[in-house]
PAMAR-749802 format. One record per residue (C-alpha): x, y, z; residue number from 1; residue in three letters. Coordinates in steps of 0.2 Angstrom, whole numbers, plus 5000, padded with zeros to 4 digits. Layout:
# PAMAR-749802
<padren <X,Y,Z>,NUM,'ALA'>
...
# end
This chain:
# PAMAR-749802
<padren <5115,4650,4668>,1,'MET'>
<padren <5125,4654,4684>,2,'THR'>
<padren <5127,4672,4689>,3,'VAL'>
<padren <5142,4674,4700>,4,'ARG'>
<padren <5141,4688,4714>,5,'MET'>
<padren <5155,4696,4722>,6,'SER'>
<padren <5159,4692,4740>,7,'ALA'>
<padren <5155,4710,4747>,8,'PRO'>
<padren <5139,4710,4737>,9,'ARG'>
<padren <5134,4693,4742>,10,'ARG'>
<padren <5137,4697,4760>,11,'ALA'>
<padren <5126,4713,4759>,12,'LEU'>
<padren <5112,4704,4751>,13,'MET'>
<padren <5110,4690,4764>,14,'LEU'>
<padren <5095,4690,4775>,15,'GLY'>
<padren <5079,4682,4770>,16,'ALA'>
<padren <5069,4693,4781>,17,'ALA'>
<padren <5076,4708,4773>,18,'ALA'>
<padren <5072,4702,4755>,19,'LEU'>
<padren <5055,4697,4760>,20,'ALA'>
<padren <5052,4714,4766>,21,'LEU'>
<padren <5058,4721,4750>,22,'LEU'>
<padren <5047,4710,4739>,23,'ALA'>
<padren <5032,4720,4745>,24,'ALA'>
<padren <5040,4737,4743>,25,'ALA'>
<padren <5035,4747,4727>,26,'PRO'>
<padren <5049,4753,4716>,27,'ARG'>
<padren <5052,4772,4715>,28,'ALA'>
<padren <5045,4780,4700>,29,'GLU'>
<padren <5051,4794,4689>,30,'ALA'>
<padren <5050,4811,4698>,31,'GLN'>
<padren <5046,4802,4714>,32,'ASN'>
<padren <5058,4799,4728>,33,'LEU'>
<padren <5059,4784,4741>,34,'THR'>
<padren <5069,4787,4756>,35,'ILE'>
<padren <5073,4774,4770>,36,'ALA'>
<padren <5079,4779,4787>,37,'ILE'>
<padren <5084,4769,4802>,38,'GLY'>
<padren <5076,4779,4816>,39,'GLY'>
<padren <5058,4778,4820>,40,'SER'>
<padren <5046,4793,4817>,41,'VAL'>
<padren <5036,4794,4833>,42,'THR'>
<padren <5025,4808,4829>,43,'SER'>
<padren <5021,4821,4815>,44,'LEU'>
<padren <5017,4834,4828>,45,'ASP'>
<padren <5032,4846,4825>,46,'PRO'>
<padren <5032,4851,4844>,47,'HIS'>
<padren <5030,4834,4852>,48,'PHE'>
<padren <5047,4826,4853>,49,'TYR'>
<padren <5064,4834,4849>,50,'ASN'>
<padren <5071,4819,4840>,51,'ALA'>
<padren <5081,4819,4824>,52,'SER'>
<padren <5069,4807,4814>,53,'PRO'>
<padren <5054,4818,4819>,54,'ASN'>
<padren <5063,4834,4815>,55,'ASN'>
<padren <5068,4827,4798>,56,'SER'>
<padren <5051,4823,4793>,57,'VAL'>
<padren <5043,4839,4800>,58,'ALA'>
<padren <5055,4850,4789>,59,'SER'>
<padren <5046,4844,4774>,60,'HIS'>
<padren <5029,4851,4780>,61,'PHE'>
<padren <5034,4865,4791>,62,'PHE'>
<padren <5046,4879,4789>,63,'ASP'>
<padren <5055,4889,4803>,64,'LYS'>
<padren <5060,4907,4805>,65,'LEU'>
<padren <5078,4903,4802>,66,'VAL'>
<padren <5086,4887,4798>,67,'GLU'>
<padren <5103,4878,4798>,68,'PHE'>
<padren <5111,4874,4782>,69,'ASP'>
<padren <5121,4858,4779>,70,'GLU'>
<padren <5136,4865,4789>,71,'LYS'>
<padren <5126,4871,4804>,72,'ALA'>
<padren <5126,4889,4798>,73,'GLN'>
<padren <5111,4900,4801>,74,'LEU'>
<padren <5101,4905,4785>,75,'ILE'>
<padren <5084,4915,4783>,76,'PRO'>
<padren <5068,4905,4780>,77,'LEU'>
<padren <5051,4912,4785>,78,'LEU'>
<padren <5061,4927,4792>,79,'ALA'>
<padren <5069,4938,4779>,80,'GLU'>
<padren <5080,4947,4792>,81,'SER'>
<padren <5082,4949,4811>,82,'TRP'>
<padren <5091,4961,4822>,83,'LYS'>
<padren <5091,4967,4840>,84,'PRO'>
<padren <5082,4984,4842>,85,'VAL'>
<padren <5087,4985,4860>,86,'ALA'>
<padren <5097,4975,4873>,87,'GLU'>
<padren <5082,4965,4877>,88,'THR'>
<padren <5072,4966,4861>,89,'VAL'>
<padren <5074,4956,4844>,90,'TRP'>
<padren <5064,4961,4829>,91,'GLU'>
<padren <5061,4949,4815>,92,'PHE'>
<padren <5054,4954,4797>,93,'LYS'>
<padren <5044,4940,4790>,94,'LEU'>
<padren <5044,4934,4772>,95,'ARG'>
<padren <5030,4941,4760>,96,'ARG'>
<padren <5019,4931,4750>,97,'GLY'>
<padren <5021,4914,4760>,98,'VAL'>
<padren <5005,4904,4759>,99,'LYS'>
<padren <4999,4889,4770>,100,'TRP'>
<padren <4995,4873,4762>,101,'HIS'>
<padren <4977,4878,4762>,102,'ASP'>
<padren <4980,4895,4753>,103,'GLY'>
<padren <4979,4906,4768>,104,'ARG'>
<padren <4992,4920,4772>,105,'ASP'>
<padren <5006,4917,4784>,106,'PHE'>
<padren <5007,4931,4796>,107,'THR'>
<padren <5015,4936,4813>,108,'ALA'>
<padren <5000,4929,4822>,109,'GLU'>
<padren <5005,4911,4817>,110,'ASP'>
<padren <5023,4915,4824>,111,'VAL'>
<padren <5015,4921,4841>,112,'ALA'>
<padren <5004,4906,4842>,113,'PHE'>
<padren <5019,4894,4839>,114,'THR'>
<padren <5029,4902,4852>,115,'ILE'>
<padren <5015,4899,4864>,116,'GLN'>
<padren <5011,4881,4859>,117,'ARG'>
<padren <5029,4874,4858>,118,'ALA'>
<padren <5033,4872,4876>,119,'PRO'>
<padren <5015,4866,4881>,120,'ASN'>
<padren <5012,4850,4871>,121,'VAL'>
<padren <5004,4837,4883>,122,'PRO'>
<padren <5013,4821,4886>,123,'ASN'>
<padren <5029,4827,4877>,124,'SER'>
<padren <5044,4815,4881>,125,'PRO'>
<padren <5056,4829,4876>,126,'GLY'>
<padren <5049,4845,4869>,127,'GLY'>
<padren <5055,4862,4862>,128,'PHE'>
<padren <5052,4873,4878>,129,'GLY'>
<padren <5070,4876,4879>,130,'ALA'>
<padren <5071,4885,4863>,131,'PHE'>
<padren <5057,4898,4868>,132,'VAL'>
<padren <5062,4900,4886>,133,'ARG'>
<padren <5070,4917,4883>,134,'ALA'>
<padren <5054,4924,4876>,135,'VAL'>
<padren <5046,4935,4890>,136,'GLN'>
<padren <5034,4944,4878>,137,'LYS'>
<padren <5029,4943,4860>,138,'VAL'>
<padren <5024,4960,4852>,139,'GLU'>
<padren <5016,4960,4834>,140,'ILE'>
<padren <5020,4976,4826>,141,'ILE'>
<padren <5011,4972,4809>,142,'ASP'>
<padren <5007,4956,4800>,143,'PRO'>
<padren <5025,4954,4794>,144,'LEU'>
<padren <5035,4961,4809>,145,'THR'>
<padren <5036,4953,4826>,146,'ILE'>
<padren <5047,4957,4841>,147,'ARG'>
<padren <5052,4946,4855>,148,'PHE'>
<padren <5056,4953,4872>,149,'HIS'>
<padren <5069,4944,4883>,150,'THR'>
<padren <5073,4946,4902>,151,'PRO'>
<padren <5091,4951,4898>,152,'GLY'>
<padren <5103,4952,4883>,153,'PRO'>
<padren <5101,4935,4874>,154,'TYR'>
<padren <5111,4933,4858>,155,'PRO'>
<padren <5106,4915,4855>,156,'MET'>
<padren <5088,4919,4851>,157,'LEU'>
<padren <5089,4917,4832>,158,'PRO'>
<padren <5099,4901,4834>,159,'THR'>
<padren <5086,4894,4846>,160,'ASP'>
<padren <5072,4898,4834>,161,'PHE'>
<padren <5081,4887,4821>,162,'ALA'>
<padren <5074,4872,4830>,163,'SER'>
<padren <5056,4878,4831>,164,'VAL'>
<padren <5044,4873,4817>,165,'ALA'>
<padren <5031,4887,4813>,166,'ILE'>
<padren <5013,4880,4813>,167,'ILE'>
<padren <4997,4889,4808>,168,'SER'>
<padren <4986,4897,4821>,169,'ARG'>
<padren <4970,4892,4812>,170,'HIS'>
<padren <4974,4874,4810>,171,'ALA'>
<padren <4983,4872,4826>,172,'GLY'>
<padren <4972,4882,4838>,173,'GLN'>
<padren <4963,4867,4845>,174,'ASN'>
<padren <4973,4853,4838>,175,'ALA'>
<padren <4981,4839,4849>,176,'ALA'>
<padren <4996,4829,4844>,177,'THR'>
<padren <4983,4816,4837>,178,'GLU'>
<padren <4977,4828,4825>,179,'ASP'>
<padren <4994,4830,4817>,180,'TYR'>
<padren <4996,4811,4816>,181,'ASN'>
<padren <4980,4809,4808>,182,'SER'>
<padren <4984,4823,4795>,183,'GLY'>
<padren <4969,4834,4801>,184,'LYS'>
<padren <4981,4848,4807>,185,'ALA'>
<padren <4995,4845,4795>,186,'MET'>
<padren <4994,4863,4787>,187,'VAL'>
<padren <5011,4870,4784>,188,'GLY'>
<padren <5021,4881,4773>,189,'THR'>
<padren <5034,4868,4768>,190,'GLY'>
<padren <5039,4861,4751>,191,'PRO'>
<padren <5028,4846,4753>,192,'TYR'>
<padren <5010,4842,4758>,193,'ARG'>
<padren <5005,4828,4769>,194,'PHE'>
<padren <4996,4813,4761>,195,'THR'>
<padren <4998,4798,4773>,196,'ALA'>
<padren <5006,4792,4789>,197,'TYR'>
<padren <5008,4774,4795>,198,'ALA'>
<padren <5017,4775,4812>,199,'PRO'>
<padren <5033,4765,4813>,200,'GLY'>
<padren <5032,4762,4794>,201,'ASN'>
<padren <5031,4777,4782>,202,'ARG'>
<padren <5026,4795,4779>,203,'VAL'>
<padren <5020,4800,4762>,204,'GLN'>
<padren <5019,4817,4754>,205,'MET'>
<padren <5017,4826,4738>,206,'GLU'>
<padren <5024,4842,4731>,207,'ARG'>
<padren <5018,4859,4736>,208,'ASN'>
<padren <5017,4867,4719>,209,'GLU'>
<padren <5014,4884,4727>,210,'ALA'>
<padren <5030,4883,4738>,211,'TYR'>
<padren <5037,4900,4741>,212,'TRP'>
<padren <5055,4894,4739>,213,'GLY'>
<padren <5052,4887,4722>,214,'GLY'>
<padren <5045,4871,4715>,215,'ARG'>
<padren <5052,4855,4724>,216,'PRO'>
<padren <5061,4842,4714>,217,'SER'>
<padren <5050,4827,4718>,218,'TRP'>
<padren <5031,4825,4714>,219,'GLY'>
<padren <5029,4812,4728>,220,'LYS'>
<padren <5040,4806,4742>,221,'VAL'>
<padren <5039,4790,4751>,222,'ASP'>
<padren <5048,4792,4768>,223,'TYR'>
<padren <5050,4774,4775>,224,'ARG'>
<padren <5056,4768,4791>,225,'VAL'>
<padren <5067,4752,4789>,226,'ILE'>
<padren <5075,4750,4806>,227,'SER'>
<padren <5085,4734,4802>,228,'SER'>
<padren <5102,4739,4795>,229,'PRO'>
<padren <5103,4723,4784>,230,'PRO'>
<padren <5086,4727,4777>,231,'ALA'>
<padren <5091,4745,4773>,232,'ARG'>
<padren <5106,4740,4764>,233,'THR'>
<padren <5097,4727,4754>,234,'ALA'>
<padren <5084,4740,4750>,235,'ALA'>
<padren <5096,4751,4742>,236,'ILE'>
<padren <5105,4737,4733>,237,'LEU'>
<padren <5089,4731,4726>,238,'ALA'>
<padren <5084,4748,4719>,239,'GLY'>
<padren <5068,4748,4730>,240,'ASP'>
<padren <5074,4765,4738>,241,'VAL'>
<padren <5084,4779,4732>,242,'ASP'>
<padren <5093,4784,4748>,243,'ILE'>
<padren <5097,4777,4765>,244,'ILE'>
<padren <5104,4784,4780>,245,'ASP'>
<padren <5114,4777,4795>,246,'THR'>
<padren <5124,4765,4783>,247,'VAL'>
<padren <5130,4751,4794>,248,'PRO'>
<padren <5149,4753,4795>,249,'SER'>
<padren <5152,4735,4790>,250,'SER'>
<padren <5143,4737,4774>,251,'ASP'>
<padren <5152,4753,4768>,252,'ILE'>
<padren <5166,4744,4759>,253,'PRO'>
<padren <5154,4733,4749>,254,'GLY'>
<padren <5143,4748,4745>,255,'LEU'>
<padren <5157,4758,4740>,256,'ARG'>
<padren <5161,4745,4726>,257,'GLY'>
<padren <5143,4746,4719>,258,'GLU'>
<padren <5143,4754,4701>,259,'ALA'>
<padren <5125,4761,4703>,260,'ASN'>
<padren <5128,4768,4721>,261,'LEU'>
<padren <5138,4781,4729>,262,'LYS'>
<padren <5141,4786,4747>,263,'LEU'>
<padren <5140,4803,4754>,264,'THR'>
<padren <5147,4808,4771>,265,'SER'>
<padren <5151,4822,4783>,266,'ILE'>
<padren <5158,4824,4801>,267,'GLN'>
<padren <5143,4824,4812>,268,'GLY'>
<padren <5137,4834,4827>,269,'LEU'>
<padren <5130,4819,4836>,270,'ARG'>
<padren <5139,4811,4851>,271,'VAL'>
<padren <5135,4794,4857>,272,'ILE'>
<padren <5136,4794,4876>,273,'TYR'>
<padren <5130,4785,4892>,274,'LEU'>
<padren <5119,4793,4904>,275,'ALA'>
<padren <5117,4786,4922>,276,'PRO'>
<padren <5101,4789,4931>,277,'ASP'>
<padren <5102,4803,4944>,278,'ARG'>
<padren <5084,4804,4948>,279,'SER'>
<padren <5085,4792,4963>,280,'ARG'>
<padren <5096,4794,4979>,281,'SER'>
<padren <5092,4777,4985>,282,'ASP'>
<padren <5085,4760,4979>,283,'ASN'>
<padren <5092,4763,4961>,284,'PRO'>
<padren <5084,4755,4947>,285,'ILE'>
<padren <5092,4740,4938>,286,'PHE'>
<padren <5107,4741,4950>,287,'VAL'>
<padren <5111,4728,4963>,288,'THR'>
<padren <5125,4721,4974>,289,'ASP'>
<padren <5134,4706,4967>,290,'ASN'>
<padren <5121,4694,4976>,291,'ASP'>
<padren <5106,4703,4967>,292,'GLY'>
<padren <5101,4713,4982>,293,'LYS'>
<padren <5095,4731,4981>,294,'PRO'>
<padren <5108,4744,4985>,295,'LEU'>
<padren <5104,4757,4999>,296,'ALA'>
<padren <5112,4771,4989>,297,'GLN'>
<padren <5113,4775,4971>,298,'ASN'>
<padren <5131,4773,4965>,299,'PRO'>
<padren <5129,4784,4951>,300,'PHE'>
<padren <5128,4799,4962>,301,'ASN'>
<padren <5146,4797,4967>,302,'ASP'>
<padren <5158,4805,4955>,303,'VAL'>
<padren <5171,4792,4959>,304,'ARG'>
<padren <5160,4779,4952>,305,'VAL'>
<padren <5156,4789,4936>,306,'ARG'>
<padren <5174,4792,4933>,307,'ARG'>
<padren <5178,4774,4936>,308,'ALA'>
<padren <5165,4768,4923>,309,'LEU'>
<padren <5172,4781,4911>,310,'SER'>
<padren <5190,4776,4913>,311,'LEU'>
<padren <5186,4758,4911>,312,'ALA'>
<padren <5181,4761,4892>,313,'ILE'>
<padren <5193,4760,4878>,314,'SER'>
<padren <5186,4773,4866>,315,'ARG'>
<padren <5199,4770,4853>,316,'GLU'>
<padren <5193,4751,4853>,317,'GLY'>
<padren <5175,4756,4851>,318,'LEU'>
<padren <5180,4768,4836>,319,'ALA'>
<padren <5191,4755,4828>,320,'ASP'>
<padren <5183,4738,4831>,321,'ARG'>
<padren <5165,4742,4833>,322,'VAL'>
<padren <5163,4758,4822>,323,'MET'>
<padren <5176,4752,4810>,324,'LEU'>
<padren <5183,4770,4808>,325,'GLY'>
<padren <5166,4778,4806>,326,'THR'>
<padren <5167,4787,4822>,327,'ALA'>
<padren <5180,4797,4832>,328,'GLN'>
<padren <5183,4795,4851>,329,'PRO'>
<padren <5175,4809,4861>,330,'ALA'>
<padren <5178,4817,4878>,331,'GLY'>
<padren <5165,4830,4876>,332,'GLN'>
<padren <5149,4832,4865>,333,'TRP'>
<padren <5156,4843,4851>,334,'LEU'>
<padren <5169,4838,4837>,335,'PRO'>
<padren <5185,4848,4836>,336,'PRO'>
<padren <5184,4864,4827>,337,'GLY'>
<padren <5166,4868,4832>,338,'ALA'>
<padren <5163,4884,4841>,339,'TYR'>
<padren <5165,4882,4860>,340,'SER'>
<padren <5174,4865,4858>,341,'TYR'>
<padren <5186,4864,4872>,342,'ASN'>
<padren <5203,4858,4866>,343,'PRO'>
<padren <5209,4855,4884>,344,'ALA'>
<padren <5195,4841,4887>,345,'VAL'>
<padren <5203,4826,4878>,346,'ALA'>
<padren <5194,4809,4877>,347,'PRO'>
<padren <5199,4799,4893>,348,'PRO'>
<padren <5212,4785,4890>,349,'LYS'>
<padren <5207,4768,4897>,350,'GLN'>
<padren <5215,4766,4914>,351,'ASP'>
<padren <5208,4750,4923>,352,'LEU'>
<padren <5220,4752,4938>,353,'GLU'>
<padren <5214,4770,4942>,354,'THR'>
<padren <5196,4764,4939>,355,'ALA'>
<padren <5197,4750,4951>,356,'LYS'>
<padren <5205,4761,4964>,357,'ARG'>
<padren <5191,4774,4962>,358,'LEU'>
<padren <5178,4760,4964>,359,'LEU'>
<padren <5186,4754,4980>,360,'THR'>
<padren <5187,4772,4987>,361,'GLU'>
<padren <5168,4774,4983>,362,'ALA'>
<padren <5164,4758,4993>,363,'GLY'>
<padren <5163,4745,4979>,364,'PHE'>
<padren <5179,4735,4980>,365,'PRO'>
<padren <5170,4720,4972>,366,'ASN'>
<padren <5160,4731,4960>,367,'GLY'>
<padren <5141,4728,4958>,368,'PHE'>
<padren <5128,4722,4945>,369,'ARG'>
<padren <5119,4733,4933>,370,'MET'>
<padren <5109,4733,4917>,371,'THR'>
<padren <5114,4745,4902>,372,'LEU'>
<padren <5099,4749,4891>,373,'HIS'>
<padren <5101,4754,4873>,374,'THR'>
<padren <5091,4756,4857>,375,'PRO'>
<padren <5094,4743,4844>,376,'ASN'>
<padren <5088,4752,4829>,377,'ASP'>
<padren <5092,4771,4832>,378,'ARG'>
<padren <5111,4774,4830>,379,'TYR'>
<padren <5124,4765,4820>,380,'PRO'>
<padren <5130,4750,4829>,381,'ASN'>
<padren <5120,4756,4845>,382,'ASP'>
<padren <5117,4738,4852>,383,'ALA'>
<padren <5135,4732,4848>,384,'ARG'>
<padren <5142,4747,4856>,385,'THR'>
<padren <5133,4744,4872>,386,'ALA'>
<padren <5138,4726,4872>,387,'GLN'>
<padren <5157,4731,4870>,388,'ALA'>
<padren <5155,4744,4884>,389,'VAL'>
<padren <5146,4730,4895>,390,'ALA'>
<padren <5161,4719,4892>,391,'GLN'>
<padren <5173,4732,4898>,392,'MET'>
<padren <5163,4736,4913>,393,'TRP'>
<padren <5162,4718,4918>,394,'THR'>
<padren <5181,4717,4917>,395,'ARG'>
<padren <5182,4731,4929>,396,'LEU'>
<padren <5171,4721,4941>,397,'GLY'>
<padren <5154,4729,4937>,398,'VAL'>
<padren <5144,4714,4931>,399,'GLN'>
<padren <5134,4722,4916>,400,'THR'>
<padren <5121,4715,4905>,401,'GLN'>
<padren <5113,4723,4891>,402,'VAL'>
<padren <5095,4725,4886>,403,'GLU'>
<padren <5092,4732,4869>,404,'ALA'>
<padren <5075,4739,4864>,405,'LEU'>
<padren <5067,4746,4848>,406,'PRO'>
<padren <5069,4765,4848>,407,'TRP'>
<padren <5050,4768,4849>,408,'SER'>
<padren <5049,4759,4866>,409,'ALA'>
<padren <5066,4764,4872>,410,'PHE'>
<padren <5063,4783,4870>,411,'SER'>
<padren <5047,4782,4880>,412,'VAL'>
<padren <5054,4772,4894>,413,'ARG'>
<padren <5070,4783,4895>,414,'SER'>
<padren <5060,4799,4897>,415,'SER'>
<padren <5051,4791,4912>,416,'ARG'>
<padren <5067,4787,4921>,417,'GLN'>
<padren <5065,4769,4919>,418,'GLU'>
<padren <5083,4764,4916>,419,'PHE'>
<padren <5098,4764,4928>,420,'GLY'>
<padren <5111,4767,4914>,421,'MET'>
<padren <5106,4771,4896>,422,'ARG'>
<padren <5116,4773,4879>,423,'LEU'>
<padren <5109,4788,4869>,424,'VAL'>
<padren <5114,4800,4857>,425,'GLY'>
<padren <5113,4819,4855>,426,'TRP'>
<padren <5116,4830,4840>,427,'GLY'>
<padren <5121,4848,4843>,428,'SER'>
<padren <5111,4855,4828>,429,'ALA'>
<padren <5117,4872,4833>,430,'THR'>
<padren <5135,4868,4831>,431,'GLY'>
<padren <5139,4875,4848>,432,'GLU'>
<padren <5139,4869,4867>,433,'ALA'>
<padren <5124,4878,4874>,434,'SER'>
<padren <5112,4866,4864>,435,'TYR'>
<padren <5117,4852,4875>,436,'ALA'>
<padren <5120,4862,4891>,437,'LEU'>
<padren <5102,4868,4891>,438,'VAL'>
<padren <5093,4852,4885>,439,'ASN'>
<padren <5103,4837,4891>,440,'ILE'>
<padren <5114,4844,4905>,441,'LEU'>
<padren <5103,4858,4912>,442,'GLY'>
<padren <5093,4854,4927>,443,'THR'>
<padren <5075,4848,4923>,444,'TYR'>
<padren <5064,4862,4926>,445,'ASP'>
<padren <5047,4864,4917>,446,'THR'>
<padren <5045,4882,4922>,447,'GLU'>
<padren <5062,4887,4917>,448,'LYS'>
<padren <5061,4876,4902>,449,'ARG'>
<padren <5077,4868,4904>,450,'THR'>
<padren <5083,4850,4904>,451,'GLY'>
<padren <5069,4844,4892>,452,'ALA'>
<padren <5080,4830,4886>,453,'ASN'>
<padren <5089,4827,4902>,454,'ASN'>
<padren <5082,4809,4904>,455,'ALA'>
<padren <5095,4805,4918>,456,'GLY'>
<padren <5090,4820,4928>,457,'ARG'>
<padren <5108,4826,4931>,458,'TYR'>
<padren <5108,4843,4940>,459,'SER'>
<padren <5122,4855,4944>,460,'ASN'>
<padren <5117,4872,4949>,461,'PRO'>
<padren <5134,4879,4946>,462,'ALA'>
<padren <5134,4873,4928>,463,'LEU'>
<padren <5117,4880,4926>,464,'ASP'>
<padren <5123,4897,4932>,465,'ALA'>
<padren <5138,4897,4921>,466,'LEU'>
<padren <5127,4892,4906>,467,'THR'>
<padren <5115,4906,4909>,468,'ALA'>
<padren <5130,4918,4911>,469,'ARG'>
<padren <5137,4912,4894>,470,'ALA'>
<padren <5120,4914,4885>,471,'LEU'>
<padren <5118,4932,4892>,472,'GLY'>
<padren <5135,4937,4885>,473,'THR'>
<padren <5134,4947,4869>,474,'LEU'>
<padren <5152,4946,4864>,475,'ASP'>
<padren <5155,4930,4854>,476,'ASP'>
<padren <5173,4928,4860>,477,'GLY'>
<padren <5169,4930,4878>,478,'ARG'>
<padren <5154,4919,4876>,479,'ARG'>
<padren <5165,4905,4869>,480,'GLU'>
<padren <5177,4906,4883>,481,'GLU'>
<padren <5162,4904,4896>,482,'LEU'>
<padren <5155,4889,4886>,483,'LEU'>
<padren <5172,4881,4885>,484,'ARG'>
<padren <5173,4883,4904>,485,'GLU'>
<padren <5155,4875,4905>,486,'ALA'>
<padren <5161,4860,4895>,487,'VAL'>
<padren <5176,4857,4906>,488,'LYS'>
<padren <5165,4859,4922>,489,'MET'>
<padren <5152,4846,4915>,490,'ALA'>
<padren <5165,4834,4910>,491,'MET'>
<padren <5175,4835,4926>,492,'ASP'>
<padren <5159,4831,4935>,493,'ASP'>
<padren <5156,4816,4922>,494,'VAL'>
<padren <5139,4823,4919>,495,'ALA'>
<padren <5138,4811,4905>,496,'ILE'>
<padren <5150,4798,4898>,497,'ILE'>
<padren <5154,4803,4880>,498,'PRO'>
<padren <5160,4788,4869>,499,'LEU'>
<padren <5162,4794,4851>,500,'HIS'>
<padren <5157,4807,4838>,501,'GLN'>
<padren <5148,4799,4823>,502,'LEU'>
<padren <5153,4802,4804>,503,'VAL'>
<padren <5136,4804,4795>,504,'ASN'>
<padren <5135,4792,4780>,505,'THR'>
<padren <5122,4789,4767>,506,'TRP'>
<padren <5120,4778,4752>,507,'ALA'>
<padren <5112,4785,4737>,508,'VAL'>
<padren <5109,4780,4719>,509,'LYS'>
<padren <5123,4787,4708>,510,'LYS'>
<padren <5110,4796,4696>,511,'SER'>
<padren <5105,4807,4711>,512,'LEU'>
<padren <5114,4821,4719>,513,'ASN'>
<padren <5114,4822,4738>,514,'HIS'>
<padren <5120,4835,4750>,515,'THR'>
<padren <5125,4827,4767>,516,'PRO'>
<padren <5121,4837,4783>,517,'ARG'>
<padren <5131,4839,4799>,518,'MET'>
<padren <5115,4837,4809>,519,'ASP'>
<padren <5112,4820,4801>,520,'GLU'>
<padren <5094,4824,4795>,521,'ARG'>
<padren <5088,4815,4779>,522,'THR'>
<padren <5077,4826,4768>,523,'ARG'>
<padren <5070,4825,4751>,524,'ALA'>
<padren <5076,4844,4749>,525,'MET'>
<padren <5094,4838,4749>,526,'ASP'>
<padren <5092,4826,4735>,527,'VAL'>
<padren <5091,4832,4717>,528,'THR'>
<padren <5090,4823,4700>,529,'PRO'>
<padren <5106,4822,4689>,530,'GLY'>
<padren <5123,4816,4690>,531,'ASN'>
<padren <5136,4824,4701>,532,'SER'>
# end
């Protein structure tokens, strides 16, 4: 008997490699959930690397004092309440009856230990120091009451804490990152318990029957990494997984027509952007003249070059032809409507004539050569986006080639300033501008704990000062004005080159409910049994 397959489904199922991968995969069982994500989980240490795949996994094992809901609004978690008791003192009341996975009581001692450890993890490629930088002193009032002293008024402390996973003092006191990866130190208060971790492959967990927040939906969760987009699509079509994230834009029409599947989506908080290397004043890396000879000066340190490269890009073309409508052109790092989004900063229109004039004024009338580095398995269409940008820059006269790498290798090399120009993404999980201003645009300073994710080493003291002023402003309206001013200052200086804002999309079995999140995190807690 011949079975005819629709064209969309046939296209989605192509790829022998993807199907071979699926053949070895176990099918999801009743009461169990199998998740497939595109980004690689590089560590289970919740303070090692501030990257979305790591944070998504960590949230299953570790809770925070406060958390963001699916629309980036603060909600209580391990803290029942919080309030300023003085201009420079915040008091948090902790939740009663919370147990660690090993049965010991959660107390303020664990919170104090977490605040001390978070910024001091050895070899972290981009850690969490920025989120505790305002804590000058920790004061334990009683086992369930803790106070944090700040150098000045600091209204963002609860928001900052929503990015810091709380770890146990008794399990983490002498634990290294390797102890979390092995499972030895994986003692949390979260809804799931650790069972296994295979780097680059999967994380396995089981239900925490004693979870303070109620019995989790799933007995076991198999959290898999399938970096190949065709393989992820094939996995959900074959029924070998229950949900996938970062659905390839080209597969969305076909998946939408599948009777047993549904798509969930939400406007995301992640911007895809280009970050030039500013760590070198001379002998720039992966940049040469047109004959392949080294340049004496780093062209990216000239704002005219940065503006020229930005103006050479058709953001509408990227959104329409590369992202197929699953992204919106961006001129800043927040989507319209977000707190501190600046409506006066529009996505730049492509203007090759002005771009060429700026290059000539900067001393590059014939352009130069460069390599654009990009991950090929981290963001939707990341390598395709880089190729499209390279073509636009080449038309400008800047001969650009692309080198695409797996995220696991890309992230490490990027953090070491081994690229001249890189394509990366940043998700403003707080839903406001300071998250990026401190972490990716703030001057890299280990003592001040700013710029932890500033791989390009951009530095603007005036922007740093404006950011600090905004974060010390208690009035929400005035703080938003200052943050909008900071957004404009950063974009006028072309601190980064924003390309587009992603729309987050998942494919999930129709028999399941899924709540999509603006912060793009993929969690078992957001999937429940039953028809919607």
